[in-house]
DSSP file (Angstrom, degrees, kcal/mol; ACC not computed):
  #  RESIDUE AA STRUCTURE BP1 BP2  ACC     N-H-->O    O-->H-N    N-H-->O    O-->H-N    TCO  KAPPA ALPHA  PHI   PSI    X-CA   Y-CA   Z-CA
    1    1 A X     >        0   0    0      0, 0.0     4,-2.3     0, 0.0     5,-0.2   0.000 360.0 360.0 360.0  55.3    0.0    0.0    0.0
    2    2 A X  H  >  +     0   0    0      1,-0.2     4,-2.1     2,-0.2     5,-0.2   0.865 360.0  50.5 -65.6 -35.3    2.7    2.6   -0.9
    3    3 A X  H  > S+     0   0    0      2,-0.2     4,-2.0     1,-0.2    -1,-0.2   0.942 113.9  43.7 -68.0 -45.7    0.2    5.2   -2.1
    4    4 A X  H  > S+     0   0    0      1,-0.2     4,-2.4     2,-0.2    -2,-0.2   0.871 111.5  55.7 -65.4 -36.7   -1.9    5.0    1.0
    5    5 A X  H  X S+     0   0    0     -4,-2.3     4,-1.5     1,-0.2    -1,-0.2   0.930 109.3  45.6 -61.0 -46.2    1.2    5.0    3.2
    6    6 A X  H  < S+     0   0    0     -4,-2.1     4,-0.5     1,-0.2    -1,-0.2   0.858 111.0  53.9 -67.2 -35.1    2.5    8.2    1.7
    7    7 A X  H >< S+     0   0    0     -4,-2.0     3,-1.1     1,-0.2   118,-0.5   0.917 108.7  48.2 -64.8 -42.7   -1.0    9.8    2.0
    8    8 A X  H >< S+     0   0    0     -4,-2.4     3,-1.5     1,-0.3    -1,-0.2   0.815 102.1  63.5 -69.2 -28.8   -1.2    9.0    5.7
    9    9 A X  T 3< S+     0   0    0     -4,-1.5    -1,-0.3     1,-0.3    -2,-0.2   0.661  89.2  69.8 -69.7 -13.4    2.3   10.4    6.3
   10   10 A X  T <  S+     0   0    0     -3,-1.1     2,-0.4    -4,-0.5    -1,-0.3   0.689  79.4  91.8 -75.2 -16.5    1.0   13.8    5.2
   11   11 A X  S X  S-     0   0    0     -3,-1.5     3,-1.4    -4,-0.3     2,-0.1  -0.654  88.8-115.2 -77.4 127.7   -1.0   14.0    8.4
   12   12 A X  T 3  S+     0   0    0     -2,-0.4    67,-0.1     1,-0.2     3,-0.1  -0.375  95.8  23.8 -65.2 139.7    1.1   15.7   11.2
   13   13 A X  T 3  S+     0   0    0      1,-0.2     2,-0.7    65,-0.1    -1,-0.2   0.197  87.6 118.6  95.1 -16.0    2.0   13.5   14.1
   14   14 A X    <   -     0   0    0     -3,-1.4    -1,-0.2    -6,-0.2     2,-0.1  -0.763  47.9-162.4 -90.1 116.0    1.8   10.2   12.3
   15   15 A X     >  -     0   0    0     -2,-0.7     4,-2.5    -3,-0.1     5,-0.2  -0.272  35.1 -97.1 -86.5 176.8    5.1    8.5   12.3
   16   16 A X  H  > S+     0   0    0      2,-0.2     4,-2.3     1,-0.2     5,-0.2   0.920 124.5  46.8 -60.7 -44.9    6.2    5.6   10.1
   17   17 A X  H  > S+     0   0    0      2,-0.2     4,-2.3     1,-0.2    -1,-0.2   0.914 113.5  47.4 -66.2 -42.9    5.4    3.0   12.7
   18   18 A X  H  > S+     0   0    0      2,-0.2     4,-2.7     1,-0.2    -1,-0.2   0.892 111.5  51.9 -65.2 -38.4    2.0    4.5   13.5
   19   19 A X  H  X S+     0   0    0     -4,-2.5     4,-2.4     2,-0.2    -2,-0.2   0.919 110.5  47.7 -63.6 -43.6    1.2    4.7    9.8
   20   20 A X  H  X S+     0   0    0     -4,-2.3     4,-2.2     2,-0.2    -2,-0.2   0.900 113.1  48.8 -64.2 -40.4    2.1    1.1    9.3
   21   21 A X  H  X S+     0   0    0     -4,-2.3     4,-2.1     2,-0.2     5,-0.2   0.922 111.0  49.7 -65.0 -44.2    0.0    0.0   12.3
   22   22 A X  H  X>S+     0   0    0     -4,-2.7     4,-2.9     1,-0.2     5,-0.5   0.927 113.8  45.0 -61.8 -45.8   -3.0    2.1   11.1
   23   23 A X  H  X5S+     0   0    0     -4,-2.4     4,-1.4     1,-0.2    -1,-0.2   0.860 111.8  53.3 -67.9 -34.2   -2.8    0.6    7.6
   24   24 A X  H  <5S+     0   0    0     -4,-2.2    -1,-0.2    -5,-0.2    -2,-0.2   0.874 116.9  37.8 -67.1 -35.8   -2.3   -2.9    9.0
   25   25 A X  H  <5S+     0   0    0     -4,-2.1    -2,-0.2    -5,-0.1    -3,-0.2   0.899 130.0  27.6 -84.0 -42.5   -5.4   -2.6   11.2
   26   26 A X  H  <5S-     0   0    0     -4,-2.9    -3,-0.2    -5,-0.2    -2,-0.2   0.892  99.2-139.1 -84.7 -42.7   -7.8   -0.7    8.9
   27   27 A X     << -     0   0    0     -4,-1.4    -3,-0.1    -5,-0.5    -2,-0.1  -0.139  30.0 -82.6  93.4 161.2   -6.4   -1.8    5.5
   28   28 A X  S    S+     0   0    0      1,-0.1     2,-0.7    -2,-0.1    -1,-0.1   0.725 115.3  68.0 -74.3 -19.6   -6.0    0.5    2.5
   29   29 A X    >   -     0   0    0     -3,-0.1     3,-0.6     1,-0.1    -1,-0.1  -0.883  56.5-178.6-106.3 110.9   -9.6    0.2    1.5
   30   30 A X  G >   +     0   0    0     -2,-0.7     3,-1.6     1,-0.2    -1,-0.1   0.309  58.4 102.2 -90.6  10.2  -12.0    1.9    3.9
   31   31 A X  G 3   +     0   0    0      1,-0.3    -1,-0.2    89,-0.0    -2,-0.0   0.656  65.2  75.1 -68.5 -13.2  -15.1    0.9    1.9
   32   32 A X  G <  S+     0   0    0     -3,-0.6     2,-0.5     1,-0.1    -1,-0.3   0.777  92.3  61.8 -65.8 -24.3  -15.6   -1.9    4.5
   33   33 A X  S <  S-     0   0    0     -3,-1.6    -1,-0.1     1,-0.1     6,-0.0  -0.909  76.5-152.9-104.7 123.9  -16.9    0.9    6.8
   34   34 A X  S    S+     0   0    0     -2,-0.5     2,-0.3     1,-0.1    -1,-0.1   0.883  76.8   6.5 -64.9 -38.8  -19.9    2.7    5.5
   35   35 A X  S  > S-     0   0    0      1,-0.1     4,-1.5     0, 0.0     3,-0.1  -0.868  76.4-106.6-137.3 169.8  -19.1    5.9    7.4
   36   36 A X  H  > S+     0   0    0     -2,-0.3     4,-2.2     1,-0.2     5,-0.1   0.789 119.4  59.9 -67.7 -26.4  -16.3    7.4    9.4
   37   37 A X  H  > S+     0   0    0      2,-0.2     4,-2.1     1,-0.2    -1,-0.2   0.871 102.1  51.5 -68.7 -36.6  -18.6    7.0   12.5
   38   38 A X  H  > S+     0   0    0      2,-0.2     4,-2.3     1,-0.2    -2,-0.2   0.897 110.6  49.1 -65.9 -39.8  -18.7    3.2   11.9
   39   39 A X  H  X S+     0   0    0     -4,-1.5     4,-2.2     2,-0.2    -2,-0.2   0.917 110.6  50.1 -64.3 -43.3  -14.9    3.1   11.7
   40   40 A X  H  X>S+     0   0    0     -4,-2.2     5,-2.6     1,-0.2     4,-0.8   0.879 110.9  49.6 -63.7 -37.5  -14.6    5.1   14.9
   41   41 A X  H ><5S+     0   0    0     -4,-2.1     3,-0.6     2,-0.2    -1,-0.2   0.917 111.0  48.9 -66.9 -43.1  -17.0    2.7   16.6
   42   42 A X  H 3<5S+     0   0    0     -4,-2.3    23,-0.7     1,-0.2    -2,-0.2   0.866 112.6  48.7 -63.1 -36.6  -15.0   -0.3   15.5
   43   43 A X  H 3<5S-     0   0    0     -4,-2.2    -1,-0.2    21,-0.2    -2,-0.2   0.631 112.2-119.9 -79.4 -13.4  -11.8    1.3   16.7
   44   44 A X  T <<5S+     0   0    0     -4,-0.8    -3,-0.2    -3,-0.6    -4,-0.1   0.757  84.2 112.2  79.8  24.9  -13.3    2.2   20.1
   45   45 A X      < +     0   0    0     -5,-2.6     2,-0.3    -6,-0.2    -4,-0.2   0.118  39.9 119.9-115.0  18.6  -12.7    5.9   19.6
   46   46 A X        -     0   0    0     -6,-0.6     2,-0.1    -5,-0.2    60,-0.0  -0.617  66.3-112.7 -88.7 146.1  -16.3    7.1   19.3
   47   47 A X        -     0   0    0     -2,-0.3     2,-0.3    59,-0.1    -1,-0.1  -0.412  38.0-171.9 -72.0 151.0  -17.7    9.6   21.8
   48   48 A X        -     0   0    0     -2,-0.1     2,-0.5    11,-0.0    11,-0.1  -0.967  21.1-143.8-142.7 158.9  -20.3    8.4   24.1
   49   49 A X        -     0   0    0     -2,-0.3     2,-0.7     2,-0.1    -2,-0.0  -0.977  10.5-176.2-126.6 117.9  -22.7    9.8   26.6
   50   50 A X        +     0   0    0     -2,-0.5     7,-2.8     7,-0.3     2,-0.4  -0.668  38.9 129.5-112.9  74.6  -23.5    7.7   29.7
   51   51 A X  E     +A   56   0A   0     -2,-0.7     2,-0.4     5,-0.2     5,-0.2  -0.982  28.7 176.1-133.9 138.9  -26.1    9.9   31.4
   52   52 A X  E >  S-A   55   0A   0      3,-2.0     3,-2.0    -2,-0.4    -2,-0.0  -0.968  72.1 -10.4-145.5 127.3  -29.5    9.1   32.7
   53   53 A X  T 3  S-     0   0    0     -2,-0.4     3,-0.1     1,-0.3    -1,-0.1   0.850 128.2 -54.1  54.6  39.4  -31.9   11.5   34.5
   54   54 A X  T 3  S+     0   0    0      1,-0.2     2,-0.6     0, 0.0    -1,-0.3   0.448 111.2 121.8  79.8  -0.8  -29.2   14.1   34.8
   55   55 A X  E <   -A   52   0A   0     -3,-2.0    -3,-2.0     2,-0.0     2,-0.5  -0.864  51.8-150.4 -99.7 120.2  -26.8   11.7   36.5
   56   56 A X  E     -A   51   0A   0     -2,-0.6     2,-0.3    -5,-0.2    -5,-0.2  -0.765  12.2-163.6 -91.4 130.9  -23.5   11.4   34.6
   57   57 A X        -     0   0    0     -7,-2.8    -7,-0.3    -2,-0.5     2,-0.1  -0.828  24.5-105.2-112.0 151.6  -21.7    8.0   35.0
   58   58 A X        -     0   0    0     -2,-0.3     2,-0.3    -7,-0.0    -1,-0.0  -0.430  37.4-169.5 -73.4 149.8  -18.1    7.2   34.2
   59   59 A X        -     0   0    0     -2,-0.1     2,-0.3   -11,-0.1   -11,-0.0  -0.973   9.5-146.0-139.0 154.3  -17.4    5.2   31.1
   60   60 A X        -     0   0    0     -2,-0.3     2,-0.7     0, 0.0     3,-0.3  -0.876  14.7-137.3-120.3 151.7  -14.4    3.6   29.8
   61   61 A X        +     0   0    0     -2,-0.3    -2,-0.0     1,-0.2     0, 0.0  -0.554  56.2 132.8-103.6  65.6  -13.2    3.1   26.2
   62   62 A X        +     0   0    0     -2,-0.7    -1,-0.2     0, 0.0     2,-0.1   0.688  49.4  81.1 -89.5 -19.8  -12.1   -0.5   26.6
   63   63 A X        +     0   0    0     -3,-0.3     2,-0.2   -19,-0.1   -21,-0.0  -0.442  69.5  51.1 -86.1 161.5  -13.7   -1.9   23.5
   64   64 A X  S    S-     0   0    0     -2,-0.1     2,-0.7   -19,-0.1   -21,-0.2  -0.466  99.9 -32.4 108.8 179.5  -12.3   -1.6   20.0
   65   65 A X     >  -     0   0    0    -23,-0.7     4,-2.3     1,-0.2     5,-0.2  -0.648  50.2-162.2 -78.9 111.4   -9.0   -2.4   18.3
   66   66 A X  H  > S+     0   0    0     -2,-0.7     4,-2.1     1,-0.2    -1,-0.2   0.814  86.4  52.7 -69.9 -30.0   -6.3   -1.8   20.9
   67   67 A X  H  > S+     0   0    0      2,-0.2     4,-2.0     1,-0.2    -1,-0.2   0.912 112.3  44.2 -72.0 -41.8   -3.5   -1.6   18.4
   68   68 A X  H  > S+     0   0    0      2,-0.2     4,-2.3     1,-0.2    -2,-0.2   0.909 114.1  50.6 -66.5 -42.2   -5.2    1.1   16.3
   69   69 A X  H  X S+     0   0    0     -4,-2.3     4,-2.4     1,-0.2    -2,-0.2   0.901 110.2  49.8 -62.6 -41.4   -6.3    3.0   19.4
   70   70 A X  H  X S+     0   0    0     -4,-2.1     4,-2.3     2,-0.2    -1,-0.2   0.897 110.4  50.0 -65.3 -40.6   -2.7    2.9   20.7
   71   71 A X  H  X S+     0   0    0     -4,-2.0     4,-2.0     1,-0.2    -2,-0.2   0.897 112.0  48.2 -64.8 -39.9   -1.3    4.2   17.4
   72   72 A X  H  X S+     0   0    0     -4,-2.3     4,-2.5     2,-0.2    -2,-0.2   0.907 111.1  49.5 -67.6 -41.5   -3.8    7.0   17.3
   73   73 A X  H  X S+     0   0    0     -4,-2.4     4,-2.5     2,-0.2    -2,-0.2   0.910 111.3  49.5 -64.6 -41.6   -3.1    8.1   20.9
   74   74 A X  H  X S+     0   0    0     -4,-2.3     4,-1.9     1,-0.2    -1,-0.2   0.897 111.8  49.1 -63.9 -39.4    0.6    8.1   20.3
   75   75 A X  H  X S+     0   0    0     -4,-2.0     4,-2.3     2,-0.2     5,-0.2   0.905 111.3  49.3 -65.8 -41.4    0.1   10.2   17.2
   76   76 A X  H  X S+     0   0    0     -4,-2.5     4,-2.4     1,-0.2     5,-0.2   0.910 109.7  51.7 -64.9 -42.0   -2.1   12.7   19.1
   77   77 A X  H  X S+     0   0    0     -4,-2.5     4,-1.6     1,-0.2    -1,-0.2   0.897 112.2  45.9 -62.7 -39.5    0.4   13.0   21.9
   78   78 A X  H  X S+     0   0    0     -4,-1.9     4,-1.4   -65,-0.2    -1,-0.2   0.901 115.3  45.2 -71.8 -38.8    3.2   13.8   19.4
   79   79 A X  H  <>S+     0   0    0     -4,-2.3     5,-1.7     2,-0.2     4,-0.4   0.823 110.5  54.7 -74.3 -29.3    1.2   16.3   17.4
   80   80 A X  H ><5S+     0   0    0     -4,-2.4     3,-0.7    -5,-0.2    -1,-0.2   0.882 109.0  47.9 -69.8 -37.2   -0.1   18.0   20.6
   81   81 A X  H 3<5S+     0   0    0     -4,-1.6    -1,-0.2     1,-0.2    -2,-0.2   0.830 108.1  55.5 -69.7 -31.0    3.4   18.5   21.8
   82   82 A X  T 3<5S-     0   0    0     -4,-1.4    -1,-0.2    -5,-0.1    -2,-0.2   0.554 106.6-129.9 -79.4  -7.1    4.4   19.9   18.4
   83   83 A X  T < 5 -     0   0    0     -3,-0.7     2,-0.3    -4,-0.4    -3,-0.2   0.869  35.5-178.6  61.0  40.5    1.6   22.5   18.7
   84   84 A X     >< -     0   0    0     -5,-1.7     4,-2.9     1,-0.1     3,-0.3  -0.571  29.9-127.4 -71.1 134.5    0.2   21.7   15.2
   85   85 A X  H  > S+     0   0    0     -2,-0.3     4,-1.6     1,-0.2     5,-0.4   0.842  98.8  54.6 -57.6 -45.1   -2.7   24.1   14.7
   86   86 A X  H  > S+     0   0    0      1,-0.2     4,-0.7     2,-0.2    -1,-0.2   0.920 122.3  24.9 -59.2 -47.5   -5.5   21.7   13.8
   87   87 A X  H  > S+     0   0    0     -3,-0.3     4,-2.9     2,-0.2    -1,-0.2   0.799 116.3  59.5 -92.1 -30.4   -5.1   19.4   16.8
   88   88 A X  H  X S+     0   0    0     -4,-2.9     4,-2.6     2,-0.2     5,-0.2   0.910 107.3  46.5 -69.9 -39.8   -3.6   21.7   19.4
   89   89 A X  H  X S+     0   0    0     -4,-1.6     4,-2.1    -5,-0.3    -1,-0.2   0.917 115.8  46.7 -64.3 -42.0   -6.5   24.2   19.3
   90   90 A X  H  X S+     0   0    0     -4,-0.7     4,-2.2    -5,-0.4     5,-0.2   0.918 112.8  49.5 -64.8 -44.1   -9.0   21.4   19.5
   91   91 A X  H  X S+     0   0    0     -4,-2.9     4,-3.0     1,-0.2     5,-0.2   0.917 110.9  49.5 -61.6 -44.5   -7.1   19.7   22.3
   92   92 A X  H  X S+     0   0    0     -4,-2.6     4,-1.5     1,-0.2    -1,-0.2   0.896 110.8  50.1 -63.1 -40.2   -6.9   23.0   24.3
   93   93 A X  H  < S+     0   0    0     -4,-2.1     4,-0.4    -5,-0.2    -1,-0.2   0.915 116.5  40.1 -65.9 -42.9  -10.6   23.6   23.9
   94   94 A X  H >< S+     0   0    0     -4,-2.2     3,-1.2     1,-0.2     4,-0.4   0.909 114.9  50.8 -73.8 -41.7  -11.6   20.1   25.1
   95   95 A X  H >< S+     0   0    0     -4,-3.0     3,-1.1     1,-0.3    -1,-0.2   0.763  98.7  66.7 -70.7 -22.7   -9.0   19.8   27.9
   96   96 A X  T 3< S+     0   0    0     -4,-1.5    -1,-0.3     1,-0.2    -2,-0.2   0.744  95.5  59.0 -68.0 -20.2  -10.1   23.2   29.3
   97   97 A X  T <  S-     0   0    0     -3,-1.2    -1,-0.2    -4,-0.4     2,-0.2   0.643 126.6 -79.9 -80.6 -15.3  -13.5   21.6   30.2
   98   98 A X  S <  S+     0   0    0     -3,-1.1     2,-0.1    -4,-0.4    -4,-0.0  -0.713  95.5  59.2 161.0-108.5  -11.9   18.9   32.4
   99   99 A X     >  -     0   0    0     -2,-0.2     4,-1.1     1,-0.1    -2,-0.1  -0.356  46.4-157.3 -72.1 132.6  -10.1   15.7   31.6
  100  100 A X  H  > S+     0   0    0      2,-0.2     4,-1.9     1,-0.2    -1,-0.1   0.813  95.7  57.5 -74.5 -31.3   -7.0   15.7   29.5
  101  101 A X  H  > S+     0   0    0      2,-0.2     4,-2.3     1,-0.2    -1,-0.2   0.878 103.8  52.4 -67.6 -36.8   -7.5   12.0   28.6
  102  102 A X  H  > S+     0   0    0      1,-0.2     4,-2.3     2,-0.2    -1,-0.2   0.880 108.7  51.5 -63.7 -36.3  -10.9   12.8   27.2
  103  103 A X  H  X S+     0   0    0     -4,-1.1     4,-2.3     2,-0.2    -2,-0.2   0.879 108.6  50.5 -67.2 -37.6   -9.3   15.5   25.1
  104  104 A X  H  X S+     0   0    0     -4,-1.9     4,-2.3     2,-0.2    -2,-0.2   0.917 111.8  47.1 -66.2 -42.8   -6.7   13.0   23.8
  105  105 A X  H  X S+     0   0    0     -4,-2.3     4,-2.2     2,-0.2    -2,-0.2   0.893 111.8  51.3 -65.6 -39.2   -9.5   10.5   22.9
  106  106 A X  H  X S+     0   0    0     -4,-2.3     4,-2.1     2,-0.2    -2,-0.2   0.899 111.1  47.6 -64.8 -40.3  -11.4   13.3   21.2
  107  107 A X  H  X S+     0   0    0     -4,-2.3     4,-2.7     2,-0.2    -2,-0.2   0.880 110.5  52.4 -67.1 -37.5   -8.4   14.3   19.2
  108  108 A X  H  X S+     0   0    0     -4,-2.3     4,-2.3     2,-0.2    -2,-0.2   0.882 108.4  51.0 -63.5 -37.9   -7.8   10.6   18.3
  109  109 A X  H  X S+     0   0    0     -4,-2.2     4,-2.0     2,-0.2    -2,-0.2   0.909 111.1  47.9 -63.9 -42.4  -11.4   10.5   17.1
  110  110 A X  H  X S+     0   0    0     -4,-2.1     4,-2.0     1,-0.2    -2,-0.2   0.911 111.6  49.9 -64.7 -42.2  -10.8   13.6   14.9
  111  111 A X  H  X S+     0   0    0     -4,-2.7     4,-2.5     1,-0.2    -2,-0.2   0.888 109.1  52.2 -64.4 -38.5   -7.6   12.1   13.5
  112  112 A X  H  X S+     0   0    0     -4,-2.3     4,-2.3     2,-0.2    -1,-0.2   0.886 108.3  50.7 -65.8 -38.6   -9.4    8.8   12.7
  113  113 A X  H  X S+     0   0    0     -4,-2.0     4,-2.2     2,-0.2    -1,-0.2   0.896 110.9  49.2 -64.1 -39.2  -12.1   10.7   10.8
  114  114 A X  H  X S+     0   0    0     -4,-2.0     4,-2.4     2,-0.2    -2,-0.2   0.910 109.8  51.4 -65.2 -42.2   -9.4   12.6    8.9
  115  115 A X  H  X S+     0   0    0     -4,-2.5     4,-2.6     1,-0.2     5,-0.2   0.911 109.0  51.6 -60.0 -42.9   -7.7    9.3    8.1
  116  116 A X  H  X S+     0   0    0     -4,-2.3     4,-2.0     1,-0.2    -2,-0.2   0.935 111.4  46.1 -59.7 -47.5  -11.0    7.9    6.8
  117  117 A X  H  X S+     0   0    0     -4,-2.2     4,-2.5     2,-0.2     6,-0.3   0.878 112.7  50.6 -65.7 -37.5  -11.5   10.8    4.5
  118  118 A X  H  X>S+     0   0    0     -4,-2.4     4,-1.9     1,-0.2     5,-0.7   0.932 113.6  44.0 -66.4 -45.4   -8.0   10.8    3.2
  119  119 A X  H  <5S+     0   0    0     -4,-2.6    -1,-0.2     1,-0.2    -2,-0.2   0.810 116.2  48.8 -69.9 -28.6   -8.1    7.0    2.4
  120  120 A X  H  <5S+     0   0    0     -4,-2.0    -2,-0.2    -5,-0.2    -1,-0.2   0.902 122.3  30.7 -76.2 -41.7  -11.5    7.4    0.9
  121  121 A X  H  <5S-     0   0    0     -4,-2.5    -2,-0.2    -5,-0.2    -3,-0.2   0.602  94.4-134.6 -94.6 -12.5  -10.7   10.4   -1.4
  122  122 A X  T  <5 +     0   0    0     -4,-1.9     2,-0.4     1,-0.2    -3,-0.2   0.856  61.1 133.2  56.9  37.8   -7.0    9.6   -2.1
  123  123 A X      < -     0   0    0     -5,-0.7    -1,-0.2    -6,-0.3    -2,-0.2  -0.919  58.9-111.4-114.2 143.1   -6.2   13.3   -1.4
  124  124 A X        -     0   0    0     -2,-0.4  -116,-0.1     1,-0.1  -117,-0.1  -0.226  49.1 -75.2 -69.3 165.4   -3.3   14.4    0.9
  125  125 A X        -     0   0    0   -118,-0.5     2,-0.5     1,-0.0    -1,-0.1  -0.341  44.0-166.9 -62.6 135.0   -3.9   16.1    4.2
  126  126 A X     >  -     0   0    0      1,-0.1     4,-1.9    -3,-0.1     3,-0.4  -0.975  11.1-157.4-127.0 114.9   -5.0   19.7    4.0
  127  127 A X  H  > S+     0   0    0     -2,-0.5     4,-1.8     1,-0.2    -1,-0.1   0.816  92.3  57.0 -65.9 -29.9   -4.9   21.6    7.3
  128  128 A X  H  4 S+     0   0    0      1,-0.2    -1,-0.2     2,-0.2     8,-0.1   0.868 109.4  45.4 -69.6 -34.5   -7.5   24.2    6.2
  129  129 A X  H  4 S+     0   0    0     -3,-0.4    -2,-0.2     1,-0.2    -1,-0.2   0.858 111.3  53.9 -71.7 -34.6  -10.0   21.5    5.5
  130  130 A X  H  < S+     0   0    0     -4,-1.9     2,-0.3     2,-0.1    -2,-0.2   0.821  91.5  85.3 -71.7 -30.6   -9.2   19.8    8.8
  131  131 A X  S  < S-     0   0    0     -4,-1.8   -45,-0.1    -5,-0.2   -44,-0.1  -0.557  80.0-134.2 -70.7 130.7   -9.8   23.0   10.8
  132  132 A X     >  -     0   0    0     -2,-0.3     4,-2.4   -46,-0.2     5,-0.2  -0.298  27.5-100.4 -75.0 170.2  -13.5   23.3   11.6
  133  133 A X  H  > S+     0   0    0      1,-0.2     4,-2.1     2,-0.2     5,-0.2   0.887 124.2  51.3 -60.6 -40.5  -15.2   26.7   11.1
  134  134 A X  H  > S+     0   0    0      1,-0.2     4,-2.3     2,-0.2    -1,-0.2   0.912 111.3  47.4 -63.6 -42.7  -14.9   27.5   14.9
  135  135 A X  H  > S+     0   0    0      2,-0.2     4,-2.6     1,-0.2    -2,-0.2   0.873 109.5  53.2 -68.7 -36.7  -11.2   26.7   14.9
  136  136 A X  H  X S+     0   0    0     -4,-2.4     4,-2.0     2,-0.2    -1,-0.2   0.917 111.0  47.0 -63.1 -41.9  -10.6   28.8   11.8
  137  137 A X  H  X S+     0   0    0     -4,-2.1     4,-2.2     2,-0.2    -2,-0.2   0.911 113.0  48.7 -65.6 -42.7  -12.3   31.8   13.4
  138  138 A X  H  X S+     0   0    0     -4,-2.3     4,-1.9     1,-0.2    -2,-0.2   0.891 110.1  51.7 -64.1 -39.6  -10.3   31.3   16.6
  139  139 A X  H  X S+     0   0    0     -4,-2.6     4,-1.3     1,-0.2    -1,-0.2   0.887 110.5  48.9 -65.5 -38.3   -7.1   31.0   14.7
  140  140 A X  H  X S+     0   0    0     -4,-2.0     4,-1.2     1,-0.2    -1,-0.2   0.905 110.8  49.5 -67.2 -40.4   -7.9   34.3   12.9
  141  141 A X  H  < S+     0   0    0     -4,-2.2    -2,-0.2     1,-0.2    -1,-0.2   0.814 108.5  53.9 -70.2 -28.3   -8.7   36.1   16.2
  142  142 A X  H  < S+     0   0    0     -4,-1.9    -1,-0.2     1,-0.2    -2,-0.2   0.821 108.5  49.2 -72.6 -30.3   -5.5   34.9   17.8
  143  143 A X  H  <        0   0    0     -4,-1.3    -2,-0.2     1,-0.2    -1,-0.2   0.725 360.0 360.0 -81.6 -21.0   -3.4   36.3   14.9
  144  144 A X     <        0   0    0     -4,-1.2    -1,-0.2    -5,-0.1    -2,-0.1   0.477 360.0 360.0 -81.0 360.0   -5.1   39.7   15.0
């Protein structure tokens, strides 16, 4: 899968080993998963709400592919330290609400959705597309 391998290496934070692990677990063809949400659920990186009658209960992300999840978490940690705009702004916004681990899982979920779109469209990573509208506005206000 040399073409897919090179496409995934365009994403900041993904090393050679993480890229190989991601391709080994997902495969180069993401058509097995109907949507990016199905892939995130299979990987165990989907967000969840464990709340009933206003009472929030703790939940764990123990299900899913542990090798893929580990590769995504390692990639998020490296890109968060590098202060790459797409993920660092998102990480700061989520971690300011509370748990840093929840922010790491949320960034991993975002990275997995980006990986899905890249493998589906065969287009390299574009940071402007990856930034959401809220993040683009925040980035502009920080530069002014």
